[in-house]
PDB file of N, CA, C and O in Angstrom:
ATOM      1  N   MET A   1      81.048  90.681 102.040  1.00  0.00           N
ATOM      2  CA  MET A   1      80.334  91.483 100.368  1.00  0.00           C
ATOM      3  C   MET A   1      81.990  91.062 100.317  1.00  0.00           C
ATOM      4  O   MET A   1      82.881  90.730 101.098  1.00  0.00           O
ATOM      5  N   SER A   2      81.724  91.377  98.416  1.00  0.00           N
ATOM      6  CA  SER A   2      82.645  91.553  97.537  1.00  0.00           C
ATOM      7  C   SER A   2      82.797  93.056  97.359  1.00  0.00           C
ATOM      8  O   SER A   2      81.819  93.798  97.450  1.00  0.00           O
ATOM      9  N   PRO A   3      84.255  93.589  97.058  1.00  0.00           N
ATOM     10  CA  PRO A   3      84.555  94.648  96.861  1.00  0.00           C
ATOM     11  C   PRO A   3      83.931  94.496  95.158  1.00  0.00           C
ATOM     12  O   PRO A   3      84.126  93.539  94.409  1.00  0.00           O
ATOM     13  N   GLN A   4      82.946  96.069  94.782  1.00  0.00           N
ATOM     14  CA  GLN A   4      82.689  97.028  93.591  1.00  0.00           C
ATOM     15  C   GLN A   4      83.513  96.657  93.153  1.00  0.00           C
ATOM     16  O   GLN A   4      84.405  96.113  93.804  1.00  0.00           O
ATOM     17  N   THR A   5      83.557  96.887  91.149  1.00  0.00           N
ATOM     18  CA  THR A   5      84.174  97.817  90.241  1.00  0.00           C
ATOM     19  C   THR A   5      83.852  98.373  90.332  1.00  0.00           C
ATOM     20  O   THR A   5      82.796  98.457  90.960  1.00  0.00           O
ATOM     21  N   PRO A   6      84.758  99.802  89.507  1.00  0.00           N
ATOM     22  CA  PRO A   6      84.944 100.289  89.465  1.00  0.00           C
ATOM     23  C   PRO A   6      83.623 100.314  87.928  1.00  0.00           C
ATOM     24  O   PRO A   6      82.987 101.356  88.091  1.00  0.00           O
ATOM     25  N   PHE A   7      83.424 100.040  87.453  1.00  0.00           N
ATOM     26  CA  PHE A   7      81.965  99.979  86.833  1.00  0.00           C
ATOM     27  C   PHE A   7      80.785  99.174  87.757  1.00  0.00           C
ATOM     28  O   PHE A   7      79.783  99.784  88.130  1.00  0.00           O
ATOM     29  N   GLU A   8      80.983  97.897  88.052  1.00  0.00           N
ATOM     30  CA  GLU A   8      80.054  98.390  89.944  1.00  0.00           C
ATOM     31  C   GLU A   8      79.886  99.187  89.942  1.00  0.00           C
ATOM     32  O   GLU A   8      78.751  99.471  89.558  1.00  0.00           O
ATOM     33  N   ARG A   9      80.767 100.292  90.336  1.00  0.00           N
ATOM     34  CA  ARG A   9      80.414 101.579  91.795  1.00  0.00           C
ATOM     35  C   ARG A   9      79.761 101.871  91.192  1.00  0.00           C
ATOM     36  O   ARG A   9      78.628 101.651  91.620  1.00  0.00           O
ATOM     37  N   GLU A  10      79.817 102.711  89.492  1.00  0.00           N
ATOM     38  CA  GLU A  10      79.732 103.931  88.745  1.00  0.00           C
ATOM     39  C   GLU A  10      78.115 103.212  87.760  1.00  0.00           C
ATOM     40  O   GLU A  10      77.563 103.904  86.903  1.00  0.00           O
ATOM     41  N   LEU A  11      77.655 101.905  88.092  1.00  0.00           N
ATOM     42  CA  LEU A  11      76.441 101.042  87.392  1.00  0.00           C
ATOM     43  C   LEU A  11      75.174 101.386  89.563  1.00  0.00           C
ATOM     44  O   LEU A  11      73.980 101.153  89.753  1.00  0.00           O
ATOM     45  N   ALA A  12      76.216 101.943  90.570  1.00  0.00           N
ATOM     46  CA  ALA A  12      75.347 101.533  91.643  1.00  0.00           C
ATOM     47  C   ALA A  12      74.587 102.987  92.081  1.00  0.00           C
ATOM     48  O   ALA A  12      73.395 103.164  92.333  1.00  0.00           O
ATOM     49  N   GLU A  13      75.738 103.993  92.083  1.00  0.00           N
ATOM     50  CA  GLU A  13      75.740 105.431  92.117  1.00  0.00           C
ATOM     51  C   GLU A  13      74.423 106.130  90.828  1.00  0.00           C
ATOM     52  O   GLU A  13      74.090 107.316  90.814  1.00  0.00           O
ATOM     53  N   LEU A  14      73.902 105.129  89.923  1.00  0.00           N
ATOM     54  CA  LEU A  14      73.303 105.510  88.446  1.00  0.00           C
ATOM     55  C   LEU A  14      71.672 104.564  89.003  1.00  0.00           C
ATOM     56  O   LEU A  14      70.481 104.617  88.694  1.00  0.00           O
ATOM     57  N   LEU A  15      72.449 103.835  89.874  1.00  0.00           N
ATOM     58  CA  LEU A  15      70.589 103.227  90.322  1.00  0.00           C
ATOM     59  C   LEU A  15      70.369 104.419  91.732  1.00  0.00           C
ATOM     60  O   LEU A  15      69.580 105.364  91.755  1.00  0.00           O
ATOM     61  N   VAL A  16      70.892 104.192  92.320  1.00  0.00           N
ATOM     62  CA  VAL A  16      70.213 105.076  93.646  1.00  0.00           C
ATOM     63  C   VAL A  16      69.920 106.254  93.574  1.00  0.00           C
ATOM     64  O   VAL A  16      69.158 106.767  94.393  1.00  0.00           O
ATOM     65  N   GLU A  17      70.528 106.997  92.463  1.00  0.00           N
ATOM     66  CA  GLU A  17      70.304 108.790  91.965  1.00  0.00           C
ATOM     67  C   GLU A  17      69.570 107.922  91.194  1.00  0.00           C
ATOM     68  O   GLU A  17      70.380 107.052  91.513  1.00  0.00           O
ATOM     69  N   SER A  18      68.574 107.158  90.270  1.00  0.00           N
ATOM     70  CA  SER A  18      67.811 107.478  89.042  1.00  0.00           C
ATOM     71  C   SER A  18      66.487 106.860  90.320  1.00  0.00           C
ATOM     72  O   SER A  18      65.390 107.388  90.505  1.00  0.00           O
ATOM     73  N   LEU A  19      67.014 105.687  91.003  1.00  0.00           N
ATOM     74  CA  LEU A  19      65.330 105.011  91.946  1.00  0.00           C
ATOM     75  C   LEU A  19      65.536 106.472  93.110  1.00  0.00           C
ATOM     76  O   LEU A  19      64.642 106.130  93.885  1.00  0.00           O
ATOM     77  N   ASN A  20      65.980 107.556  93.614  1.00  0.00           N
ATOM     78  CA  ASN A  20      65.918 108.128  94.619  1.00  0.00           C
ATOM     79  C   ASN A  20      66.091 107.306  96.288  1.00  0.00           C
ATOM     80  O   ASN A  20      65.235 107.301  97.174  1.00  0.00           O
ATOM     81  N   LEU A  21      67.445 106.671  96.329  1.00  0.00           N
ATOM     82  CA  LEU A  21      67.431 105.543  97.137  1.00  0.00           C
ATOM     83  C   LEU A  21      68.451 106.836  97.567  1.00  0.00           C
ATOM     84  O   LEU A  21      69.482 107.259  97.042  1.00  0.00           O
ATOM     85  N   GLU A  22      67.548 107.343  98.979  1.00  0.00           N
ATOM     86  CA  GLU A  22      68.428 108.269  99.954  1.00  0.00           C
ATOM     87  C   GLU A  22      69.067 107.504 101.091  1.00  0.00           C
ATOM     88  O   GLU A  22      70.007 107.839 101.811  1.00  0.00           O
ATOM     89  N   GLU A  23      68.248 106.258 101.086  1.00  0.00           N
ATOM     90  CA  GLU A  23      68.969 105.730 102.340  1.00  0.00           C
ATOM     91  C   GLU A  23      69.364 104.756 102.009  1.00  0.00           C
ATOM     92  O   GLU A  23      69.007 103.740 102.605  1.00  0.00           O
ATOM     93  N   VAL A  24      70.204 104.692 100.991  1.00  0.00           N
ATOM     94  CA  VAL A  24      71.260 103.448 100.570  1.00  0.00           C
ATOM     95  C   VAL A  24      72.667 104.313  99.940  1.00  0.00           C
ATOM     96  O   VAL A  24      72.803 105.192  99.089  1.00  0.00           O
ATOM     97  N   ALA A  25      73.534 103.620 100.772  1.00  0.00           N
ATOM     98  CA  ALA A  25      74.905 104.909  99.447  1.00  0.00           C
ATOM     99  C   ALA A  25      75.193 103.186  98.930  1.00  0.00           C
ATOM    100  O   ALA A  25      75.251 102.003  99.266  1.00  0.00           O
ATOM    101  N   ALA A  26      75.352 104.602  97.406  1.00  0.00           N
ATOM    102  CA  ALA A  26      76.306 103.395  95.579  1.00  0.00           C
ATOM    103  C   ALA A  26      76.934 102.252  96.524  1.00  0.00           C
ATOM    104  O   ALA A  26      76.448 101.141  96.734  1.00  0.00           O
ATOM    105  N   ALA A  27      78.652 103.016  97.275  1.00  0.00           N
ATOM    106  CA  ALA A  27      79.300 102.561  98.173  1.00  0.00           C
ATOM    107  C   ALA A  27      79.073 100.633  98.607  1.00  0.00           C
ATOM    108  O   ALA A  27      79.536  99.533  98.305  1.00  0.00           O
ATOM    109  N   ASP A  28      77.924 101.340  99.590  1.00  0.00           N
ATOM    110  CA  ASP A  28      77.263 100.059 100.664  1.00  0.00           C
ATOM    111  C   ASP A  28      76.499  98.867  99.933  1.00  0.00           C
ATOM    112  O   ASP A  28      76.038  98.056 100.737  1.00  0.00           O
ATOM    113  N   ILE A  29      76.225  98.533  98.398  1.00  0.00           N
ATOM    114  CA  ILE A  29      75.320  97.875  98.747  1.00  0.00           C
ATOM    115  C   ILE A  29      77.016  96.746  97.362  1.00  0.00           C
ATOM    116  O   ILE A  29      78.013  97.054  96.709  1.00  0.00           O
ATOM    117  N   ASP A  30      76.354  95.720  97.657  1.00  0.00           N
ATOM    118  CA  ASP A  30      76.742  94.845  97.654  1.00  0.00           C
ATOM    119  C   ASP A  30      76.719  94.250  96.405  1.00  0.00           C
ATOM    120  O   ASP A  30      75.568  93.816  96.341  1.00  0.00           O
ATOM    121  N   PRO A  31      77.348  93.926  95.248  1.00  0.00           N
ATOM    122  CA  PRO A  31      77.578  93.610  94.115  1.00  0.00           C
ATOM    123  C   PRO A  31      76.836  92.103  94.016  1.00  0.00           C
ATOM    124  O   PRO A  31      76.190  91.607  93.094  1.00  0.00           O
ATOM    125  N   GLU A  32      77.087  91.733  94.950  1.00  0.00           N
ATOM    126  CA  GLU A  32      76.363  89.876  94.960  1.00  0.00           C
ATOM    127  C   GLU A  32      75.000  90.211  95.007  1.00  0.00           C
ATOM    128  O   GLU A  32      74.437  90.559  93.970  1.00  0.00           O
ATOM    129  N   ALA A  33      74.361  90.148  96.136  1.00  0.00           N
ATOM    130  CA  ALA A  33      73.445  90.840  97.096  1.00  0.00           C
ATOM    131  C   ALA A  33      72.718  90.734  95.729  1.00  0.00           C
ATOM    132  O   ALA A  33      73.189  91.203  94.693  1.00  0.00           O
ATOM    133  N   PRO A  34      71.109  89.844  95.841  1.00  0.00           N
ATOM    134  CA  PRO A  34      69.591  89.943  95.060  1.00  0.00           C
ATOM    135  C   PRO A  34      69.492  92.228  94.884  1.00  0.00           C
ATOM    136  O   PRO A  34      69.996  92.879  95.799  1.00  0.00           O
ATOM    137  N   LEU A  35      68.902  92.890  93.819  1.00  0.00           N
ATOM    138  CA  LEU A  35      68.199  93.073  93.619  1.00  0.00           C
ATOM    139  C   LEU A  35      66.922  93.932  94.240  1.00  0.00           C
ATOM    140  O   LEU A  35      66.864  95.060  94.731  1.00  0.00           O
ATOM    141  N   PHE A  36      65.836  92.812  93.983  1.00  0.00           N
ATOM    142  CA  PHE A  36      64.711  92.598  94.401  1.00  0.00           C
ATOM    143  C   PHE A  36      63.990  91.769  95.713  1.00  0.00           C
ATOM    144  O   PHE A  36      64.774  91.301  96.539  1.00  0.00           O
ATOM    145  N   GLY A  37      63.292  91.675  95.817  1.00  0.00           N
ATOM    146  CA  GLY A  37      63.395  91.142  97.674  1.00  0.00           C
ATOM    147  C   GLY A  37      64.293  91.225  98.952  1.00  0.00           C
ATOM    148  O   GLY A  37      64.262  92.198  99.706  1.00  0.00           O
ATOM    149  N   ALA A  38      65.059  90.183  99.131  1.00  0.00           N
ATOM    150  CA  ALA A  38      65.197  90.963 100.289  1.00  0.00           C
ATOM    151  C   ALA A  38      66.632  91.293 100.146  1.00  0.00           C
ATOM    152  O   ALA A  38      67.284  90.739 101.031  1.00  0.00           O
ATOM    153  N   GLY A  39      67.302  91.955  99.394  1.00  0.00           N
ATOM    154  CA  GLY A  39      68.506  92.642  99.425  1.00  0.00           C
ATOM    155  C   GLY A  39      68.355  93.460  98.822  1.00  0.00           C
ATOM    156  O   GLY A  39      69.438  93.997  99.060  1.00  0.00           O
ATOM    157  N   LEU A  40      67.669  94.418  97.844  1.00  0.00           N
ATOM    158  CA  LEU A  40      68.147  95.930  98.183  1.00  0.00           C
ATOM    159  C   LEU A  40      66.634  96.486  98.089  1.00  0.00           C
ATOM    160  O   LEU A  40      66.463  97.703  98.154  1.00  0.00           O
ATOM    161  N   GLY A  41      65.338  95.459  97.911  1.00  0.00           N
ATOM    162  CA  GLY A  41      64.138  95.365  98.152  1.00  0.00           C
ATOM    163  C   GLY A  41      63.239  96.338  97.080  1.00  0.00           C
ATOM    164  O   GLY A  41      62.370  97.137  97.431  1.00  0.00           O
ATOM    165  N   LEU A  42      63.703  96.046  95.579  1.00  0.00           N
ATOM    166  CA  LEU A  42      63.646  96.856  94.679  1.00  0.00           C
ATOM    167  C   LEU A  42      62.126  96.110  93.842  1.00  0.00           C
ATOM    168  O   LEU A  42      62.130  94.882  93.939  1.00  0.00           O
ATOM    169  N   ASP A  43      61.269  96.516  93.307  1.00  0.00           N
ATOM    170  CA  ASP A  43      60.248  95.811  92.816  1.00  0.00           C
ATOM    171  C   ASP A  43      59.788  96.040  91.236  1.00  0.00           C
ATOM    172  O   ASP A  43      60.839  96.395  90.704  1.00  0.00           O
ATOM    173  N   SER A  44      58.903  96.023  90.358  1.00  0.00           N
ATOM    174  CA  SER A  44      58.990  95.858  89.331  1.00  0.00           C
ATOM    175  C   SER A  44      58.770  97.555  88.691  1.00  0.00           C
ATOM    176  O   SER A  44      58.842  97.982  87.538  1.00  0.00           O
ATOM    177  N   ILE A  45      58.564  98.043  89.617  1.00  0.00           N
ATOM    178  CA  ILE A  45      58.822  99.739  88.464  1.00  0.00           C
ATOM    179  C   ILE A  45      60.129 100.255  88.722  1.00  0.00           C
ATOM    180  O   ILE A  45      60.759 100.914  87.895  1.00  0.00           O
ATOM    181  N   ASP A  46      60.706  99.843  90.322  1.00  0.00           N
ATOM    182  CA  ASP A  46      61.972 100.212  89.768  1.00  0.00           C
ATOM    183  C   ASP A  46      62.579  99.368  88.661  1.00  0.00           C
ATOM    184  O   ASP A  46      63.636  99.976  88.491  1.00  0.00           O
ATOM    185  N   ALA A  47      62.589  98.593  88.000  1.00  0.00           N
ATOM    186  CA  ALA A  47      62.962  97.562  86.944  1.00  0.00           C
ATOM    187  C   ALA A  47      63.096  98.545  85.761  1.00  0.00           C
ATOM    188  O   ALA A  47      64.161  98.757  85.182  1.00  0.00           O
ATOM    189  N   LEU A  48      61.793  99.184  85.423  1.00  0.00           N
ATOM    190  CA  LEU A  48      61.439  99.494  84.651  1.00  0.00           C
ATOM    191  C   LEU A  48      62.005 101.005  84.527  1.00  0.00           C
ATOM    192  O   LEU A  48      62.272 101.729  83.567  1.00  0.00           O
ATOM    193  N   GLU A  49      62.072 101.166  86.045  1.00  0.00           N
ATOM    194  CA  GLU A  49      63.175 103.155  85.895  1.00  0.00           C
ATOM    195  C   GLU A  49      64.540 102.280  85.690  1.00  0.00           C
ATOM    196  O   GLU A  49      65.180 102.675  84.716  1.00  0.00           O
ATOM    197  N   LEU A  50      65.015 101.397  86.250  1.00  0.00           N
ATOM    198  CA  LEU A  50      66.977 100.982  86.642  1.00  0.00           C
ATOM    199  C   LEU A  50      67.568 100.732  84.380  1.00  0.00           C
ATOM    200  O   LEU A  50      68.600 100.652  83.714  1.00  0.00           O
ATOM    201  N   ALA A  51      65.786 100.715  84.128  1.00  0.00           N
ATOM    202  CA  ALA A  51      66.102  99.649  82.659  1.00  0.00           C
ATOM    203  C   ALA A  51      66.417 101.203  81.862  1.00  0.00           C
ATOM    204  O   ALA A  51      67.401 101.423  81.156  1.00  0.00           O
ATOM    205  N   LEU A  52      65.430 102.086  82.145  1.00  0.00           N
ATOM    206  CA  LEU A  52      65.587 103.438  81.092  1.00  0.00           C
ATOM    207  C   LEU A  52      66.781 104.229  81.167  1.00  0.00           C
ATOM    208  O   LEU A  52      67.491 104.687  80.273  1.00  0.00           O
ATOM    209  N   ALA A  53      66.907 104.340  83.232  1.00  0.00           N
ATOM    210  CA  ALA A  53      67.808 105.068  82.919  1.00  0.00           C
ATOM    211  C   ALA A  53      69.266 103.861  82.682  1.00  0.00           C
ATOM    212  O   ALA A  53      70.219 104.641  82.654  1.00  0.00           O
ATOM    213  N   VAL A  54      69.798 102.550  82.525  1.00  0.00           N
ATOM    214  CA  VAL A  54      71.149 102.079  82.008  1.00  0.00           C
ATOM    215  C   VAL A  54      70.447 102.171  80.032  1.00  0.00           C
ATOM    216  O   VAL A  54      71.223 101.958  79.100  1.00  0.00           O
ATOM    217  N   SER A  55      69.073 102.480  79.816  1.00  0.00           N
ATOM    218  CA  SER A  55      69.604 102.608  78.544  1.00  0.00           C
ATOM    219  C   SER A  55      69.856 103.887  78.331  1.00  0.00           C
ATOM    220  O   SER A  55      71.074 103.775  78.192  1.00  0.00           O
ATOM    221  N   LYS A  56      69.617 105.209  78.173  1.00  0.00           N
ATOM    222  CA  LYS A  56      69.833 106.232  78.176  1.00  0.00           C
ATOM    223  C   LYS A  56      71.358 106.075  78.801  1.00  0.00           C
ATOM    224  O   LYS A  56      71.992 106.458  77.817  1.00  0.00           O
ATOM    225  N   GLN A  57      71.992 105.876  79.433  1.00  0.00           N
ATOM    226  CA  GLN A  57      73.271 106.604  80.039  1.00  0.00           C
ATOM    227  C   GLN A  57      74.451 105.272  79.170  1.00  0.00           C
ATOM    228  O   GLN A  57      75.548 105.733  78.854  1.00  0.00           O
ATOM    229  N   TYR A  58      74.268 104.112  78.909  1.00  0.00           N
ATOM    230  CA  TYR A  58      74.580 103.134  78.371  1.00  0.00           C
ATOM    231  C   TYR A  58      74.134 103.034  76.657  1.00  0.00           C
ATOM    232  O   TYR A  58      74.852 102.983  75.658  1.00  0.00           O
ATOM    233  N   GLY A  59      72.829 103.031  76.788  1.00  0.00           N
ATOM    234  CA  GLY A  59      72.760 101.981  75.116  1.00  0.00           C
ATOM    235  C   GLY A  59      72.132 101.380  75.203  1.00  0.00           C
ATOM    236  O   GLY A  59      71.639 101.270  74.081  1.00  0.00           O
ATOM    237  N   VAL A  60      71.485 100.520  76.085  1.00  0.00           N
ATOM    238  CA  VAL A  60      71.490  99.523  76.551  1.00  0.00           C
ATOM    239  C   VAL A  60      70.336  98.309  76.393  1.00  0.00           C
ATOM    240  O   VAL A  60      70.382  97.345  77.158  1.00  0.00           O
ATOM    241  N   GLN A  61      69.206  98.421  75.262  1.00  0.00           N
ATOM    242  CA  GLN A  61      67.923  98.086  75.459  1.00  0.00           C
ATOM    243  C   GLN A  61      67.840  96.248  75.894  1.00  0.00           C
ATOM    244  O   GLN A  61      68.356  95.266  75.361  1.00  0.00           O
ATOM    245  N   LEU A  62      66.565  96.472  77.595  1.00  0.00           N
ATOM    246  CA  LEU A  62      66.227  96.157  78.396  1.00  0.00           C
ATOM    247  C   LEU A  62      64.633  96.127  78.200  1.00  0.00           C
ATOM    248  O   LEU A  62      63.669  96.829  78.506  1.00  0.00           O
ATOM    249  N   ARG A  63      64.894  94.902  77.507  1.00  0.00           N
ATOM    250  CA  ARG A  63      63.032  94.774  77.179  1.00  0.00           C
ATOM    251  C   ARG A  63      62.144  93.951  78.914  1.00  0.00           C
ATOM    252  O   ARG A  63      62.519  93.109  79.729  1.00  0.00           O
ATOM    253  N   SER A  64      61.101  94.652  78.781  1.00  0.00           N
ATOM    254  CA  SER A  64      60.167  94.067  79.733  1.00  0.00           C
ATOM    255  C   SER A  64      60.151  92.757  80.360  1.00  0.00           C
ATOM    256  O   SER A  64      60.192  92.320  81.510  1.00  0.00           O
ATOM    257  N   ASP A  65      60.029  92.008  78.464  1.00  0.00           N
ATOM    258  CA  ASP A  65      59.362  90.971  78.743  1.00  0.00           C
ATOM    259  C   ASP A  65      61.018  89.680  77.861  1.00  0.00           C
ATOM    260  O   ASP A  65      61.007  88.594  77.281  1.00  0.00           O
ATOM    261  N   GLY A  66      61.899  90.466  78.180  1.00  0.00           N
ATOM    262  CA  GLY A  66      63.448  89.699  77.559  1.00  0.00           C
ATOM    263  C   GLY A  66      63.483  88.550  79.178  1.00  0.00           C
ATOM    264  O   GLY A  66      63.604  88.854  80.365  1.00  0.00           O
ATOM    265  N   GLU A  67      63.296  87.039  78.399  1.00  0.00           N
ATOM    266  CA  GLU A  67      64.134  86.172  79.332  1.00  0.00           C
ATOM    267  C   GLU A  67      64.752  85.824  79.932  1.00  0.00           C
ATOM    268  O   GLU A  67      64.864  84.928  80.768  1.00  0.00           O
ATOM    269  N   ASP A  68      65.425  86.820  79.384  1.00  0.00           N
ATOM    270  CA  ASP A  68      67.404  86.894  80.882  1.00  0.00           C
ATOM    271  C   ASP A  68      66.465  87.541  81.598  1.00  0.00           C
ATOM    272  O   ASP A  68      66.208  86.684  82.443  1.00  0.00           O
ATOM    273  N   ASN A  69      65.959  88.219  81.777  1.00  0.00           N
ATOM    274  CA  ASN A  69      65.509  89.186  81.951  1.00  0.00           C
ATOM    275  C   ASN A  69      65.791  88.958  84.627  1.00  0.00           C
ATOM    276  O   ASN A  69      66.627  89.520  85.335  1.00  0.00           O
ATOM    277  N   ARG A  70      65.478  88.683  84.743  1.00  0.00           N
ATOM    278  CA  ARG A  70      65.675  87.982  85.728  1.00  0.00           C
ATOM    279  C   ARG A  70      67.581  86.844  86.161  1.00  0.00           C
ATOM    280  O   ARG A  70      68.018  86.597  87.286  1.00  0.00           O
ATOM    281  N   TRP A  71      68.056  86.546  85.146  1.00  0.00           N
ATOM    282  CA  TRP A  71      69.771  86.097  86.079  1.00  0.00           C
ATOM    283  C   TRP A  71      69.756  87.775  85.489  1.00  0.00           C
ATOM    284  O   TRP A  71      69.177  88.304  86.438  1.00  0.00           O
ATOM    285  N   ILE A  72      70.045  88.906  84.502  1.00  0.00           N
ATOM    286  CA  ILE A  72      70.677  90.481  84.763  1.00  0.00           C
ATOM    287  C   ILE A  72      70.408  91.872  85.652  1.00  0.00           C
ATOM    288  O   ILE A  72      71.035  92.920  85.808  1.00  0.00           O
ATOM    289  N   PHE A  73      68.698  91.137  86.332  1.00  0.00           N
ATOM    290  CA  PHE A  73      68.934  92.400  87.541  1.00  0.00           C
ATOM    291  C   PHE A  73      68.693  91.385  88.476  1.00  0.00           C
ATOM    292  O   PHE A  73      67.600  91.502  89.030  1.00  0.00           O
ATOM    293  N   ALA A  74      69.636  90.050  88.963  1.00  0.00           N
ATOM    294  CA  ALA A  74      69.323  89.361  88.798  1.00  0.00           C
ATOM    295  C   ALA A  74      70.681  89.444  91.206  1.00  0.00           C
ATOM    296  O   ALA A  74      70.535  88.993  92.342  1.00  0.00           O
ATOM    297  N   SER A  75      71.695  90.325  90.422  1.00  0.00           N
ATOM    298  CA  SER A  75      71.985  91.512  91.331  1.00  0.00           C
ATOM    299  C   SER A  75      72.647  92.545  90.687  1.00  0.00           C
ATOM    300  O   SER A  75      72.525  92.773  89.483  1.00  0.00           O
ATOM    301  N   LEU A  76      73.495  93.315  91.615  1.00  0.00           N
ATOM    302  CA  LEU A  76      74.172  94.230  90.596  1.00  0.00           C
ATOM    303  C   LEU A  76      75.568  93.851  89.590  1.00  0.00           C
ATOM    304  O   LEU A  76      75.991  94.456  88.605  1.00  0.00           O
ATOM    305  N   ARG A  77      76.083  92.602  90.265  1.00  0.00           N
ATOM    306  CA  ARG A  77      76.541  92.178  89.506  1.00  0.00           C
ATOM    307  C   ARG A  77      77.325  91.600  88.114  1.00  0.00           C
ATOM    308  O   ARG A  77      78.448  91.626  87.610  1.00  0.00           O
ATOM    309  N   SER A  78      75.474  90.862  87.732  1.00  0.00           N
ATOM    310  CA  SER A  78      74.586  90.133  86.930  1.00  0.00           C
ATOM    311  C   SER A  78      74.498  91.721  86.098  1.00  0.00           C
ATOM    312  O   SER A  78      74.979  92.001  85.000  1.00  0.00           O
ATOM    313  N   LEU A  79      74.024  92.259  86.665  1.00  0.00           N
ATOM    314  CA  LEU A  79      73.423  93.458  85.506  1.00  0.00           C
ATOM    315  C   LEU A  79      74.414  94.191  85.137  1.00  0.00           C
ATOM    316  O   LEU A  79      74.342  94.704  84.020  1.00  0.00           O
ATOM    317  N   ALA A  80      75.853  94.486  86.149  1.00  0.00           N
ATOM    318  CA  ALA A  80      77.432  95.244  85.561  1.00  0.00           C
ATOM    319  C   ALA A  80      77.611  94.543  84.343  1.00  0.00           C
ATOM    320  O   ALA A  80      77.476  95.119  83.263  1.00  0.00           O
ATOM    321  N   THR A  81      77.925  93.262  84.439  1.00  0.00           N
ATOM    322  CA  THR A  81      78.069  92.185  83.764  1.00  0.00           C
ATOM    323  C   THR A  81      77.278  91.983  82.466  1.00  0.00           C
ATOM    324  O   THR A  81      77.928  91.525  81.527  1.00  0.00           O
ATOM    325  N   HIS A  82      75.881  92.272  82.243  1.00  0.00           N
ATOM    326  CA  HIS A  82      74.869  92.725  80.847  1.00  0.00           C
ATOM    327  C   HIS A  82      75.657  93.504  79.593  1.00  0.00           C
ATOM    328  O   HIS A  82      76.062  93.475  78.431  1.00  0.00           O
ATOM    329  N   VAL A  83      75.444  94.588  81.490  1.00  0.00           N
ATOM    330  CA  VAL A  83      75.381  95.983  80.506  1.00  0.00           C
ATOM    331  C   VAL A  83      77.180  96.202  79.751  1.00  0.00           C
ATOM    332  O   VAL A  83      77.480  97.088  78.951  1.00  0.00           O
ATOM    333  N   GLN A  84      78.090  95.171  80.274  1.00  0.00           N
ATOM    334  CA  GLN A  84      79.568  95.251  79.648  1.00  0.00           C
ATOM    335  C   GLN A  84      79.328  94.680  78.625  1.00  0.00           C
ATOM    336  O   GLN A  84      79.500  95.473  77.699  1.00  0.00           O
ATOM    337  N   GLN A  85      78.967  93.561  78.217  1.00  0.00           N
ATOM    338  CA  GLN A  85      78.687  93.120  77.357  1.00  0.00           C
ATOM    339  C   GLN A  85      78.209  93.725  76.184  1.00  0.00           C
ATOM    340  O   GLN A  85      78.861  94.049  75.192  1.00  0.00           O
ATOM    341  N   HIS A  86      77.204  93.825  76.359  1.00  0.00           N
ATOM    342  CA  HIS A  86      76.181  94.769  75.784  1.00  0.00           C
ATOM    343  C   HIS A  86      75.766  96.649  75.141  1.00  0.00           C
ATOM    344  O   HIS A  86      74.905  97.180  74.439  1.00  0.00           O
ATOM    345  N   ARG A  87      77.222  97.153  76.064  1.00  0.00           N
ATOM    346  CA  ARG A  87      76.834  98.518  76.142  1.00  0.00           C
ATOM    347  C   ARG A  87      77.803  99.372  74.212  1.00  0.00           C
ATOM    348  O   ARG A  87      78.948  99.219  73.787  1.00  0.00           O
ATOM    349  N   GLN A  88      76.562 100.201  73.613  1.00  0.00           N
ATOM    350  CA  GLN A  88      77.072 101.560  72.877  1.00  0.00           C
ATOM    351  C   GLN A  88      77.661 101.882  73.610  1.00  0.00           C
ATOM    352  O   GLN A  88      77.650 101.556  74.797  1.00  0.00           O
ATOM    353  N   ALA A  89      79.029 103.388  72.484  1.00  0.00           N
ATOM    354  CA  ALA A  89      79.512 104.141  72.869  1.00  0.00           C
ATOM    355  C   ALA A  89      78.385 105.398  73.603  1.00  0.00           C
ATOM    356  O   ALA A  89      77.371 105.737  72.994  1.00  0.00           O
ATOM    357  N   ALA A  90      78.730 105.953  74.886  1.00  0.00           N
ATOM    358  CA  ALA A  90      77.528 106.534  75.002  1.00  0.00           C
ATOM    359  C   ALA A  90      78.123 108.073  75.178  1.00  0.00           C
ATOM    360  O   ALA A  90      77.351 109.021  75.326  1.00  0.00           O
TER     361      ALA A  90
END
């Protein structure tokens, strides 16, 4: 597991809190592991909830029909990269 950056840790904490992942510690999320399927096991409803939380926290809009969603939600690291590139002052 590669180490999380400070922003990845912040985003992991938001993910755990917004999705009520009580059995997952934010610090234990591998930033390069898949968020869906074999990784954290998230589903499409989780993606919607996470997109809403990211929008509220960072002002980054993630559309449900976005063509880059597969890449954006591939891992914590890719989500963090996207949010940092598109965030507004919150």
